[in-house]
N, C-alpha and C positions, 0 to 999 in steps of 0.2 A: 502494499500500500505506498504511496507516496506520501511524502510527510506534510501534513498540512497544518497552517496554522489553527489554533486552537481558541475555540469560545468556552469560558468556564463559566458555567451556571452557579447564581447564587444557590446557597443552602435551603432543600427545600423548593425547589422552583423548576424540577425536572418532570414532574407529573404531566403536565400535559405533552412533552414530548415521549415519554413513556405510553401514553395513550395514543400516540401517534398522531397528534395533531401536528400539523406540517409548519406553524409559524411559532417563533419564538420572540418573544417582545422584548423590549430594550431593559423594560424593569426586572426581566428574568437574568439578564447577565451580570455577572459579577467583574470579570476582566478578559481581555484578549492576552493571548500569549502569541506573539508574533505581531506584524504588521499588513492584514490581508487589505489588498486594494478593494474597491466597490465591485462585488460580483463574483469576488473569489471565492472558492470552497474552502470550509473552515471544518473541522474536526469539532464536534460538540462534546463536551464533558461536563457531568454532575460534580459538586463542589467535593466529592471524594475520589476524582479523578476516573471515574467510569465514564467508557466511550459510549455513547448515545446515537448518534447518528452524524452525516455528513450534510451541510446545509449551504446555502447561498449566503455571504455576507453583505449587508446592506448598511455602511455606515450612517445614512440620513435618515433612513426610515424608522418610525417606531417598531416595526415588524424587523428587527435587528437579523433575523435569520430565515430564511426558508428551506425545509428540508428537501434536500433532494432524495436520500434514502436512508433508511435505518440499519442496513447491512454494512458496516464501518469499513468494513474490508475490500470494498467495489473501489474500483477508480472511476471518478469522474471525467470523462472524457469522450471523444466522438462515438467510440463503440456503445458508451451508456445510454447517449441520447438516441442512436439509429434504433436501440433496443426499446427506449421508452416511446420513441415516435411510430414504430413500427407497431407495438402492440395497441397504441390508439388508434390508429387508421385501421388496423385489424378487425378493432371492436364494431368500429362503424360500418366495416363491410359486412359483418356477421348480423348485424342489423338490417341490411338491404337497402341502406342509406346513400351508400357512395354510388350513384348510377349516372350514366353518360347526361350530360346536360343538366345534372340535379345539384342543389346547393345543400352543404353537411357541413357541421361544426367536426374539424377532425382532432385539434385539440382543444383540451377545455382545463388548461391551467393545473391547480393543485390536484384537482380530481382525477388527472392523468399521468401525475406525477411529474408534472413541469409546470411549478408554480411561476406563474406571471406569463406564461404563453397561453395565446389564442391564436388558431389556425382555422379560418374558415374556407373552405373550397366551393366557388361558384363557377360550376360548367370547369372550363378548361385554365381556369385561373385561382391561384392561392391568396387570401389576403391575410395576414399576420399582425399579431399586434404584441406588442412587446413592452410588458407592464412591469418587470421587476428588474434589479441591478444584475441578479445571476443571470437571467435569460438576455440580457443586455450583452454581457460579456461574450454569449455564445452564439449572438445574432445571426451572422453570416454564415456560422458552419451550420447551423440549425436549418438554416434558410437553403443549403446545398444539399442536404440530407433530406429534407422534405421533396425538392425538384426529384431528387432519383427516385425516391420511394412512389411518388403520386405520377409522374410524368407529365405534369402541369406545364404550361407555356411560360408561366412566371408569378410573380410573389410581388403583390404590392403591399407595402407597410401602411398601416394605419396605427400608429403610434401616437396619434394626435390627442391624446387623452390626457387630463389635469393630473389622473393618478400618479404620473410618471414623476410630476414634482416632489411628491413624496418620498420617491426614491431618490431625489436628486439630480433626475434625468430632465432633459429637454425633450419638449414634443417634437415629433418627426413624423412625415408623411412623404410617401414618393414608392418610385419603382426600386426593388431591392435586388431582385435577381430574373433574369428573362426577359422577355417581352413583357409591355405595360399594357393592361388590359384597356379597352375601349369605354368612350364616356358611358355607355351602357353595356353590360354582359347580361344576355337572356339567360335565364334560366326557366326550366318547369318544376314544378311541385304539385301534385297531387291533381294532375290534368289540366293545370292552370299556368298560363305563360306570364313572367315577370322581367321585366326589364331593369337591372338594379345599378345604381351607382355606387360601385365599389371605391369610388375615388373620393366621393364626398358626402354620402348618404350616411343616416345613424349609425352606431356602432361600426359594423364592418360593409354596410351598405342595406341590410336586412336583417328582419328581426327571426333569425332562425330558430329561436329558442320556442316560438309561439306556432310551429308548424303544426302539431298535433291538435292545437286549442282552435287554429283557423278550420282546421276539419270539423270540430265539435261545434262551431257557429256554424258551419253549412249543413250539418244534420240537424239541427234546432232551427233554422230560419224558415221553413218553408211557410208560405202562406202568411208570412208575419209582416209588420211593418216594424224596420229596423232602424235603430238609432246608433252610429258607430262615432263614439268620440276619441279622439287622439288618433285618428282615422290613419296619419301618416302617408304613405304611398297605397292603401287601399287594401292590404291583405284581408282584413276581416270582410269588406265590404263585397269584395270579389265571391267570396266564398258564400256568403248570405244569398248575392243574386244566382250564383249556381245552385244552392240550395232552395231557390224557388221563393225568394222573397217577395213579398207585395211591392215593398219599396224599402229604400234604403238614405236616409239622411246621413251624409258624411261630414264630420267637423272635426277642422283642425286649424291651429294658428299658422301654418305654414301655407301661403299660395302656391309656392313651388312645388311643397308633396301634394297640394291635392292636384296642381297640374300632372304631376307624375300619375296619380291615382286614376285620372279620367284618361290618361294615356295607355295605362294597365286595363282598365275596362276596354277600350276600345279595341286593344292588343288580342283581347280574350272575345270578341263578338259580343260584349254584354251591353253595349249602350242603346238600348232601346226604352231609355224614358224613364227607367224604375229609380235610378239613382241620382239624387240631389247632393248639392256640394256646397260647404258653408264656411268661409274663410272666419275667423272669431277667435277669441278665448274660450275654451270650453266652459271653465267656470260661468262667464257671464253668461253663453249662448244657453246654458241648462237653467238659468234664471229666467232667462227670454220667453225660452220653451214654456217653460212652468208657467209664467205670466200669461201666456197663449194658451191656457189650456190643451196643450198638445200631448197626445198621448201615443204611447210605441208599446207593441207586444216583446220586443227583446231590444236590452239596450247591452252595448259592450263598451267598458270603462278599459281602457290601456292607456293610462298614464305614464309619464317620464317618471325616472326616479324621482321621488321627494326627498328621501332619508338613504343618501350612501352609506353613510355610520349610524352608529347608535345616537351620536349628540346630536343628529337632527330629528330624533324619533318623535319629540312631543309636536313640533311644528308639522311635522309629516303627518300625524296622526288627524291632527286638525282638518288638513287637505284632503285625506282620503275621507274623512267621514263627511264633508262638506258634499264633494262629488257624489258621494253613495246615497247621502239623504236626497240631493236633489233629483238622481235619476230613478228612487224609488218612488219619488212623487208623480215622475213621468210615465209609470207603469199603469197598464192597464189590468184588471183583476187577471190573475191567473198566468201573468207575465214573467218573462225570466230576465235576471241580471248577470251578465256575465261580468264579472271585475277581478281586475288584478293588482298587483302590487310587486314590483321588480325592485323596490328598495329592500337593500341587505339589511338595513338596521332594523327592518319592522318584521318578524318571525311571523309564522303562518298562523300560530294561536292568536297573537295581536292583531293580525288583520283580521281575522274572522270576528273578534270581539269588536272592533272597529265597526264592519260592515254589520253586526247585529244591533249595535247600539242606534246606527242610522236608520235602520228599518224600524228599531223601538221609536225614534223620534219621528218618524214618518206616519206613526202609528199602523203600522202595519205587521201582518204574522206572516211566515213565511218558511220555506225549509231549504235547506242545501242540499240539491240533489248530484252535484258532482265537484269533486276538489281537482283542481288543475294544476299542472307542473310544465315545465320546460320537456321538450322534446327528448327522446333517449340520447341523443348525439350529446347532450349534455348531462353527464353523468353527477352524481354528487357522492364524494367521498365518503365512504362510511364512517370515518373519523373527522370529517370535516363538513359540520352542519353549515357553516357560512355558505359553502357551495349552491345550498337551496335557495337562490336568490329570487327565482320567481315563483310567486302561489296564486293563484285563482280560485274564486268559487262561481260555481252557477247557483242562484237563489232564484227559487220559484215563489213567488209573491202569492199567498191566499187568495182563491176567489172570493 
């Protein structure tokens, strides 16, 4: 085994590592033996000198170490990363998700044993996000391995997210290796075609984590008047239309996103007058629809992240309660609310309590008929509950 610098933990601060949680916080670190550079591999030892894990060192972050492996006899080298990437890609293939022309998440950070790395495939192109100092150190070598394993035409980097600042890294976006993707990359999902802006769209261009939930909305939408809030480029709207919705009102604050959504509807031959589009702040629009006494049979709430961390939970809870309360007031008796939170700081139990409180304030009774989660290509490590960031509910309002 190579001689790595050593991260010595404080007394009794090794419990989370022993439970195989991949994050080591700064408050648990006693002292460093050696002077590791940002992203360099370190050997993690408890206060008695027992070796516990190998981790990537991040001197700027509160997450001071991100565990690569609990086998301290492994070498952290290109062969190690090739094995991890092969395993991640094979899992998606076993799910039948890596198909020609499709879009799939190939690597999902900590849950694939590669903390801070996100890789999404859009047809013949890969989009890569580098979110940690450890992955930053191996960035180009990881890219070369990915091209070799996937046969993709090129990798576009979308490390243009503010979480990198917590790691002492600057934001970055642009071609990494191979060919640069066009302005729109066309993908297919569940029989629908989408033109995805991988260079400038939200996240890596599309909300791949909502794949199975889009299909769920398709099954629920038949003969219903649907309200799709925070619709972005129309994923839920398209599926509602394909599912036989009588009408869909799609609302988003971005005129550009709405224009793209309308293009998607046309691309799939669904522009038959059932879809309406409204640009505006969703909170304000929900109040306006309430004041107009409009009602719907199915409402989708897929808001952006209100609470990235637990620090913002109280403010986020108010926001979630507000939009869910307004949505409940717009539902007809027997109607369905499909509501989501992608905030890591709001766990599933708290989110359910918030939605229940909103129903109570709306004077409604109802029942949860389905719990919703991210698609299977977004696995959650069994020792890493933070990986379960997307949670959703299908709530049926009592007749």
